[in-house]
C-alpha positions in Angstrom: 26.5 188.8 124.6 24.0 190.7 126.8 22.2 193.5 124.9 21.7 196.6 127.0 18.2 198.2 126.6 17.4 201.7 127.6 14.3 202.6 129.6 12.2 203.5 126.5 13.0 200.2 124.7 12.2 198.2 127.8 8.9 199.9 128.3 8.0 199.3 124.6 8.9 195.7 124.9 6.7 195.2 128.0 3.7 197.0 126.6 4.0 195.0 123.3 4.1 191.7 125.2 1.0 192.6 127.3 -0.9 193.7 124.2 0.0 190.5 122.4 -1.3 188.4 125.2 -4.5 190.4 125.5 -5.2 190.4 121.8 -4.6 186.7 121.6 -7.1 185.9 124.4 -9.6 188.4 123.1 -9.5 186.8 119.6 -10.0 183.3 121.1 -12.9 184.4 123.2 -14.8 186.7 120.9 -14.1 185.0 117.5 -17.4 184.9 115.6 -18.9 181.5 114.9 -18.5 180.2 111.4 -22.2 179.4 111.0 -23.8 182.8 111.9 -25.2 182.9 108.4 -26.8 185.8 106.5 -30.0 186.4 104.6 -29.6 183.5 102.3 -30.5 180.6 104.6 -32.4 179.8 107.8 -29.6 179.8 110.3 -30.5 180.0 114.0 -27.8 182.6 114.4 -29.1 185.0 111.7 -31.4 187.9 112.6 -32.0 188.8 108.9 -35.4 188.4 107.4 -34.4 185.1 105.8 -32.7 183.8 109.0 -34.3 181.7 111.7 -33.1 183.3 115.0 -36.6 184.3 116.1 -37.9 180.7 115.7 -34.9 179.3 117.7 -35.4 181.8 120.5 -39.2 181.3 120.5 -38.7 177.6 121.1 -36.6 178.4 124.1 -39.2 180.7 125.5 -42.0 178.1 125.0 -40.1 175.5 127.0 -38.7 173.3 124.3 -35.4 171.6 125.0 -33.7 173.0 122.0 -30.0 173.2 121.1 -27.8 173.9 118.1 -26.3 170.8 116.5 -22.8 171.2 115.0 -21.7 167.5 114.9 -21.8 165.0 112.1 -24.9 162.8 111.7 -23.1 159.7 113.1 -23.1 161.5 116.5 -26.9 161.7 116.6 -28.4 159.9 119.6 -28.9 156.1 119.3 -32.2 156.4 121.1 -33.9 158.6 118.5 -37.4 158.5 120.1 -38.5 162.0 121.2 -35.6 163.6 119.3 -36.4 166.1 116.5 -33.8 167.3 114.0 -34.5 170.6 112.2 -32.8 170.3 108.8 -33.5 173.8 107.4 -32.2 174.3 103.8 -28.8 172.6 104.2 -26.3 173.8 101.7 -23.0 172.0 102.6 -22.7 168.8 100.6 -22.9 165.6 102.5 -21.1 162.3 101.9 -23.0 159.1 101.2 -22.1 157.9 104.7 -23.6 161.0 106.3 -26.8 160.5 104.2 -27.0 156.9 105.4 -26.5 158.0 109.0 -29.4 160.6 108.7 -31.7 157.9 107.3 -30.7 155.5 110.0 -31.5 158.1 112.6 -35.1 158.4 111.3 -35.6 154.7 111.0 -34.6 154.3 114.7 -37.6 156.5 115.6 -36.3 160.0 115.1 -38.3 162.9 113.7 -36.9 165.3 111.1 -38.4 168.6 110.0 -36.7 169.0 106.6 -37.1 171.9 104.2 -36.1 172.3 100.5 -34.8 170.0 97.9 -31.3 169.6 99.4 -32.8 168.2 102.7 -34.9 165.8 100.7 -31.8 164.6 98.9 -30.0 164.0 102.3 -32.9 161.9 103.5 -33.4 160.0 100.2 -37.0 161.3 99.7 -38.3 160.4 96.2 -40.5 162.5 93.9 -39.1 166.0 94.7 -38.8 168.1 91.6 -38.8 171.8 90.5 -42.0 173.4 89.2 -41.9 174.3 85.5 -42.4 178.1 86.1 -41.1 178.8 89.7 -42.4 181.9 91.4 -40.4 184.0 93.8 -43.4 185.5 95.5 -45.1 184.3 98.6 -48.0 181.9 97.9 -50.8 180.8 100.2 -51.7 177.1 100.5 -54.9 175.8 102.2 -54.9 172.6 104.3 -56.1 169.7 102.2 -57.2 167.6 105.2 -57.2 167.8 109.0 -54.4 166.2 111.0 -51.6 166.8 113.5 -49.6 168.9 111.1 -52.5 171.1 109.9 -54.1 171.6 113.3 -55.2 175.2 113.8 -53.3 176.1 110.6 -56.0 176.4 107.8 -53.7 178.5 105.6 -49.9 178.8 105.3 -47.8 181.1 103.2 -44.4 180.2 101.7 -42.1 180.7 98.7 -41.5 177.4 97.0 -39.9 176.4 93.8 -40.2 172.6 94.3 -43.0 170.2 94.9 -43.4 166.6 96.0 -45.1 164.9 93.1 -47.9 162.7 94.3 -46.4 161.2 97.5 -47.3 157.5 97.8 -49.3 156.1 100.7 -49.1 156.2 103.6 -47.5 159.6 103.1 -49.9 162.5 103.5 -49.7 165.8 101.6 -51.2 168.3 104.1 -50.7 171.3 101.9 -50.1 171.7 98.1 -51.6 172.5 94.8 -52.1 171.0 91.4 -48.3 170.8 90.9 -47.7 168.7 94.1 -47.4 168.8 97.8 -45.7 171.6 99.7 -46.0 170.1 103.2 -45.8 166.3 103.4 -45.8 163.8 106.3 -43.6 160.9 105.4 -43.0 157.6 107.3 -39.6 156.1 107.3 -39.1 153.0 109.5 -40.0 153.9 113.0 -39.5 157.6 112.5 -41.1 160.5 110.7 -40.1 163.2 108.2 -42.1 166.3 107.9 -41.0 167.9 104.6 -41.6 171.5 103.6 -41.0 172.8 100.1 -38.9 175.6 101.6 -37.8 177.0 104.9 -39.6 180.3 104.4 -42.4 179.6 106.9 -39.9 179.4 109.8 -37.8 182.4 108.9 -37.9 185.6 110.9 -40.3 187.2 108.4 -42.2 184.0 107.5 -43.3 183.2 111.1 -45.5 186.3 111.0 -47.4 185.2 107.9 -50.7 183.3 107.8 -50.6 180.2 110.1 -46.9 179.5 109.7 -46.2 179.6 113.4 -48.8 176.9 114.0 -47.4 174.8 111.2 -43.9 175.1 112.7 -45.0 174.0 116.2 -47.2 171.2 114.8 -44.3 169.8 112.8 -42.1 169.6 115.9 -44.7 167.7 117.9 -45.6 167.8 121.6 -43.4 169.7 124.1 -43.0 167.2 127.1 -39.8 165.2 126.7 -39.1 166.4 123.2 -35.5 167.2 122.5 -34.9 169.5 119.4 -31.6 169.6 117.6 -31.3 172.6 115.2 -28.8 171.6 112.6 -26.0 174.1 111.9 -23.6 171.4 110.8 -24.8 171.7 107.2 -24.7 175.5 107.5 -21.0 175.4 107.9 -20.5 175.3 111.7 -18.2 172.4 112.4 -16.6 171.2 115.6 -13.0 171.7 114.6 -9.8 171.2 116.6 -10.1 174.5 118.5 -13.7 173.7 119.4 -12.7 170.3 120.7 -9.8 171.8 122.7 -12.1 174.4 124.1 -13.9 171.5 126.0 -10.6 170.4 127.6 -8.5 172.1 130.3 -6.2 173.4 127.6 -7.5 177.0 127.7 -6.8 177.3 131.4 -3.3 175.8 130.8 -2.7 178.4 128.1 -3.9 181.2 130.4 -1.5 180.0 133.1 1.3 179.8 130.5 0.5 183.3 129.4 0.6 184.7 132.9 3.9 182.8 133.5 5.4 184.3 130.3 4.3 187.7 131.4 5.9 187.3 134.8 9.2 186.1 133.1 9.1 189.1 130.8 8.6 191.5 133.6 11.3 189.8 135.7 13.8 189.9 132.9 13.1 193.5 132.0 13.5 194.4 135.7 16.8 192.5 136.0 18.1 194.1 132.8 17.6 197.6 134.0 20.2 199.8 135.7 21.4 198.7 139.2 20.6 201.1 141.9 22.1 200.8 145.4 19.4 200.4 148.0 19.7 203.1 150.6 19.2 201.9 154.1 17.9 204.6 156.5 19.9 204.6 159.7 18.0 203.9 162.8 20.4 206.1 164.8 19.2 209.4 163.4 19.6 212.4 165.8 15.9 212.9 166.2 15.2 209.3 167.0 18.1 209.3 169.5 16.7 212.3 171.2 13.2 210.8 171.4 14.6 207.5 172.7 16.6 209.3 175.5 13.6 211.5 176.3 11.4 208.4 176.7 14.0 206.8 178.9 14.3 209.8 181.2 10.5 210.0 181.4 10.0 206.4 182.4 12.8 206.6 185.0 11.5 210.0 186.3 15.1 211.2 186.0 14.4 214.9 185.2 17.2 216.0 187.5 19.7 213.9 185.5 18.7 215.7 182.3 19.2 219.1 184.1 22.6 218.0 185.4 23.7 217.0 181.8 22.5 220.3 180.4 23.9 222.3 183.3 27.4 220.8 183.1 27.6 221.0 179.4 26.6 224.7 179.5 29.3 225.5 182.2 31.9 223.6 180.1 31.1 225.7 177.0 31.0 228.8 179.1 34.4 228.0 180.8 36.0 227.6 177.3 34.6 231.0 176.2 35.7 232.8 179.4 39.1 231.0 179.6 38.3 229.6 183.0 39.6 226.3 184.5 37.8 223.1 183.5 35.6 223.0 186.7 35.4 226.6 188.0 33.4 227.4 191.1 30.0 229.0 190.7 31.3 232.3 192.3 34.2 232.4 189.9 31.9 231.8 187.0 29.5 234.6 188.0 32.4 237.0 188.5 33.8 236.2 185.1 30.4 236.7 183.5 30.1 240.2 185.0 33.6 241.2 183.9 33.3 239.8 180.3 29.8 241.1 179.4 29.8 244.1 181.8 26.4 243.3 183.2 24.6 242.9 179.9 24.0 239.2 180.8 23.0 239.8 184.4 20.2 237.3 184.1 22.5 234.4 183.5 24.0 234.3 187.0 20.6 233.7 188.7 19.8 231.0 186.3 23.0 229.2 187.1 22.4 229.6 190.8 18.9 228.1 190.4 20.3 225.2 188.5 22.9 224.5 191.2 20.3 224.8 193.9 17.9 222.4 192.1 20.6 219.8 191.7 21.6 220.0 195.3 18.0 219.7 196.5 17.3 216.8 194.1 14.4 218.6 192.4 11.7 216.4 190.8 9.4 219.1 189.4 9.6 218.3 185.7 7.9 221.5 184.6 10.4 223.7 186.6 13.4 221.6 185.3 12.2 221.9 181.7 12.1 225.7 182.1 15.7 225.8 183.5 16.9 223.6 180.6 15.2 225.8 178.1 16.8 229.0 179.6 20.2 227.4 179.5 19.6 226.5 175.8 18.5 230.1 175.1 21.6 231.6 176.8 23.8 229.2 174.8 22.2 230.4 171.6 22.4 234.1 172.5 26.0 233.9 173.7 26.9 231.6 170.7 28.7 229.2 172.9 28.6 226.5 170.3 30.4 228.6 167.7 34.1 229.5 167.8 34.9 232.7 169.8 
């Protein structure tokens, strides 16, 4: 059974449908990323003091080919040379297969800048342990020896609760103290791991301390041809179903389906409304008829015909008012006018005489004929010839 909707309900239904479509698309377009992070870890999305957004944007400005990495380790490039993975304080647990994939990436020639104990565990680095009395304050560490990592960075500042206890050769501890190394260069197959005791030097606040910026750039290596992948996979950003579908034509298909649904909704609401008969305006309106006839007379230069029509119509109306025969003579008409109105309409007889004379002479002066027609119209109005006697 068809349900009848009044105008208010129909408007509410249309507005609700439009708002639903708009909110759905706005939610899909502006949904925040899951890995934006906060002050607790070095996410490239976080602008907090403990975040690493400044370091990520700085790399872009310096000309590095840097991008965020949100895929599993098995998707890392097979040709790992000239590829750097920034593994800053990962906190999402990794499976044994993922740890093996990371290590294989390094052995194939990749470079990893890893920070913290969790990153060392993912890469299988030995000898990482917590200090007996960890400090939460920033500490300065001087370079122990010159090299690519310590170039132009004599002193760095970081907050570290772990150390690399006596890294074996050929590993090099560029920075550290009596408890162990805080920045260590480690060889793994054909690749390299630059391990930091914490990610604090590359945070938004830490980059401004001591020579931390130089340490960060030295750890990445040279700019030309270097591709840098900033890991956000272990910060919680994962390529889920919606992310995958976002790379397909599905969003455009959904947009078209939404527009089609909106069109169907508007069509149904319009067809369900009250039926109103369409009013066709007649093309035979009096004014249009008069204009058409006037244009016809003007093109044919038939002003005399227009005067003849007006003149005979006036005499016919006048004969009915004066009770004269249907076609009285002009003299009889003039005599009847004088007797009926007793000379009050003495100007009518000359006008009738002028009209009869113009018709006999075949007058073509349009201005003069227009004046005569207007006078006839004026007399018909004054004598009320169109109204009953």
